[in-house]
C-alpha positions, 0 to 999 in steps of 0.5 A: 393277041396284044396290039399296040398303038396305031402306025404313023404311015403318011409322009406329011405326016412323019414332016409334021411331027419332025418340023413341030415335035419335042425331041427326047434322046436314049442311048439309042434312040431320039423320040420326037412327040407332038400332040396329034389331031386324033384321040389316038396314039400314032408312032413311026418309025425311022432308021436311016441309011447313016445306021447301016448301009443293009436294007436287011440290017435296018429292017431288022431294027425297025421289026426288034423297035415294033415289036417292043411297042407291039408286046407292051402295050400297057404303057402307051395308054398314057401317050393318047391323042400323040403322034411318036417317031422312033429315029434309031440314033445307033443300033444297038451291037447286040439284043436290040429287042431287049435295048429298045424294050428297055429304053421305051419303058424308061421314056414312057415312065419318066 
């Protein structure tokens, strides 16, 4: 079983990343990064009600994004010690898992 980076869970951690982090945009994601306080990479996912009012759709997008991270753990090793928040800014119309995987790989390479 492949595993990706640890999860960012506490509200205070999210707020710190939002406040102090550097932002980068892709077509459907806003990626906010900040140097973390530990040596592990932690990732959090945010899908707001602006994207879709239905919780089932927001949860589906969140699961797709976490699956894209989990299935490709190797590039995340270069982000050691980072706290990363992935904010869905636009929901892909079709195949969100493929779109998220492609955008994350491009961001990690670039």
